[in-house]
C-alpha positions in Angstrom: -8.6 -16.4 15.2 -12.2 -15.9 13.7 -14.3 -18.7 15.5 -11.4 -19.5 17.9 -12.5 -19.2 21.9 -12.4 -15.7 23.3 -14.1 -14.1 26.3 -17.7 -14.7 26.3 -17.5 -16.9 23.3 -16.5 -17.6 19.9 -15.4 -14.6 17.9 -17.4 -14.0 14.4 -16.0 -11.2 13.0 -12.5 -9.5 12.8 -11.1 -6.1 11.4 -7.8 -5.6 11.2 -6.4 -1.9 11.0 -2.9 -0.5 11.0 -1.6 2.0 14.0 -1.9 5.3 12.7 0.6 7.0 15.8 3.4 8.7 15.8 5.5 6.0 13.6 2.8 6.1 10.6 3.0 10.0 10.4 -0.7 10.7 10.5 -1.9 10.4 13.9 -5.0 8.5 15.3 -5.5 4.6 16.0 -6.0 2.7 13.6 -9.3 1.5 12.9 -10.8 1.6 16.4 -10.2 5.3 16.5 -13.6 6.5 18.1 -14.2 9.8 16.4 -14.4 8.0 13.3 -16.6 5.1 13.9 -15.3 1.8 15.1 -15.4 -0.1 12.2 -14.1 2.1 9.6 -16.5 1.7 6.4 -17.5 4.5 4.2 -20.1 6.0 6.8 -17.9 5.8 9.7 -14.3 7.4 8.4 -13.5 10.8 7.4 -12.9 10.5 4.0 -9.4 12.1 4.5 -8.6 9.3 6.5 -9.5 6.3 4.7 -6.0 5.4 3.6 -5.1 4.9 7.1 -7.1 1.5 7.3 -6.5 -1.9 6.1 -9.1 -3.9 4.3 -8.5 -7.2 6.1 -11.9 -8.3 7.5 -12.2 -12.0 8.7 -15.8 -13.6 9.2 -17.3 -16.9 10.4 -18.6 -18.6 7.6 -21.5 -20.1 9.8 -22.2 -16.6 11.1 -22.6 -15.1 7.7 -24.9 -18.6 6.8 -27.0 -17.4 9.7 -27.4 -13.8 8.8 -28.4 -14.9 5.3 -31.0 -17.1 6.2 -32.7 -14.8 8.9 -32.4 -11.5 6.5 -30.5 -9.7 8.8 -27.5 -8.2 6.6 -29.1 -4.9 6.1 -26.3 -2.7 4.5 -26.1 0.4 3.2 -25.2 1.2 -0.4 -23.6 4.5 -1.6 -23.2 6.4 -5.0 -20.0 5.8 -7.1 -19.2 7.3 -10.2 -16.3 6.1 -12.4 -15.0 6.9 -15.9 -14.5 4.4 -18.5 -13.5 5.8 -22.0 -14.8 9.3 -21.1 -18.2 7.9 -20.0 -19.5 8.4 -16.6 -21.0 5.5 -15.0 -23.0 5.6 -11.9 -22.9 2.6 -9.6 -24.1 1.6 -6.3 -21.3 -0.2 -4.2 -21.6 -1.9 -0.7 -18.9 -1.5 1.8 -17.7 -4.8 3.0 -16.7 -3.7 6.3 -19.8 -2.0 7.4 -21.2 -5.5 7.8 -19.3 -6.3 10.6 -21.4 -4.8 13.3 -24.3 -7.4 12.3 -21.6 -10.3 13.7 -21.7 -11.2 17.4 -18.6 -11.1 19.4 -17.0 -8.8 16.8 -13.6 -7.4 17.5 -11.0 -4.8 16.1 -7.3 -5.5 16.0 -4.8 -2.7 15.8 -1.4 -3.6 14.4 1.8 -1.4 14.0 2.6 0.6 11.0 5.7 -2.1 10.4 3.1 -4.4 9.4 1.6 -2.6 6.7 3.4 -2.6 3.3 1.1 -0.9 0.8 1.2 -2.2 -2.6 -0.9 -0.1 -5.1 1.8 1.2 -7.7 5.0 -0.1 -9.4 7.1 2.1 -7.0 5.6 0.3 -3.9 6.9 -2.9 -5.8 10.3 -1.6 -6.5 10.6 -1.3 -2.7 9.5 -4.6 -1.9 11.7 -6.3 -4.4 14.9 -4.0 -3.6 17.5 -5.1 -1.5 15.8 -2.9 1.3 13.6 -6.2 2.2 13.7 -9.8 1.7 10.6 -12.0 1.2 10.7 -15.8 3.3 7.7 -18.2 3.1 5.1 -15.3 2.9 7.2 -12.9 5.4 8.8 -9.5 4.2 11.4 -8.7 6.7 13.4 -5.2 6.5 17.1 -5.0 6.1 18.9 -4.0 9.3 21.5 -2.0 7.4 19.3 0.9 6.5 19.5 3.1 9.6 16.5 5.3 8.6 13.2 3.8 9.5 11.1 5.4 7.2 11.3 3.7 3.5 12.4 6.3 0.8 10.2 8.3 -1.1 9.8 7.0 -4.6 8.1 8.4 -7.6 7.9 7.0 -11.1 6.7 8.9 -14.0 3.9 7.4 -16.6 6.3 5.1 -18.2 6.6 3.1 -15.4 3.1 2.8 -14.4 2.4 -1.1 -16.1 3.9 -3.8 -14.6 5.3 -5.0 -18.2 7.1 -1.6 -18.6 8.0 -1.4 -15.0 9.5 -4.9 -15.6 11.3 -4.0 -18.8 13.2 -0.8 -17.8 15.0 -2.5 -15.0 17.3 -5.1 -15.8 17.5 -5.4 -11.8 16.2 -3.5 -9.1 19.0 -0.8 -7.9 20.2 -1.2 -4.5 18.4 1.6 -2.3 19.8 0.8 1.2 21.0 4.5 1.5 18.2 6.3 -0.8 16.0 8.9 0.6 14.3 9.9 -2.7 14.1 8.8 -5.9 12.3 10.6 -8.9 12.3 9.3 -12.5 10.4 10.7 -15.3 10.7 10.1 -18.9 12.2 7.5 -21.1 14.3 6.0 -18.5 16.3 2.5 -18.6 18.2 0.9 -15.7 21.1 -1.3 -16.2 22.2 -3.9 -13.6 23.8 -3.3 -10.4 23.3 0.2 -9.9 23.4 1.7 -6.6 21.1 4.9 -5.4 21.9 6.9 -2.4 20.7 10.1 -1.1 18.2 12.2 -3.5 18.4 11.2 -6.3 16.3 13.0 -9.5 16.2 11.4 -13.1 14.4 13.4 -15.6 14.6 12.2 -19.7 14.5 15.2 -21.9 11.5 14.8 -24.4 12.2 12.7 -27.3 15.3 11.2 -25.7 16.4 7.8 -24.3 18.3 7.9 -21.4 20.3 4.8 -20.2 21.5 4.4 -16.6 24.5 2.0 -16.9 25.5 -1.1 -15.5 27.3 -0.6 -11.7 26.6 3.1 -11.7 26.4 4.5 -8.3 24.4 7.8 -8.1 24.4 9.9 -4.8 22.6 13.0 -4.6 22.3 13.9 -8.2 19.7 15.7 -10.9 20.5 13.4 -14.0 18.9 14.6 -17.3 21.9 13.9 -19.4 24.4 10.5 -19.7 27.0 13.0 -18.9 25.5 13.7 -15.5 25.9 10.2 -14.4 
């Protein structure tokens, strides 16, 4: 879309934000919410609302060249503290989206919540890799067999935090079409062909390896021992 003809000329900058309306459960209207600033960067959005914004920013490269050559990119820095090996490191960072105001004919596009699928944790990966979605030519399609419009709530313990651990602990991703919530803690391993329904909690006792067998169907259960399955 950037660089295409629009009313008044070519669009040079575009920010895409998800609709935070009733369907998303957070209220507001994506990155176009007037109360928090048009483009959403660190200086424009209340910190408690940052999770409601996408980071998709599209700009025209020729426009960037013009701004650099004219030294017109006067972007603010903000301090950030990070811990590395228990040492606190102070950095100066720049919010890329704050530069959008320097582009001529910049626009904002609000997309529905359904277009936004977070992918920051292995629990998000479990949802996408399950039978709840199919992935074809770069497009995620939701399984129409699920009647609940919301994705299930999934909480995986630190044993599943690393991608390699996540992949090794699931022989195959369980069916979650009828799942409402899943909580997994401790040394838990999943077989193949497992079906999860309703509210499921699986917590392995300290020092105990808990294996969910192939083909198990678990519905509205709290499991801490193989005999609970």
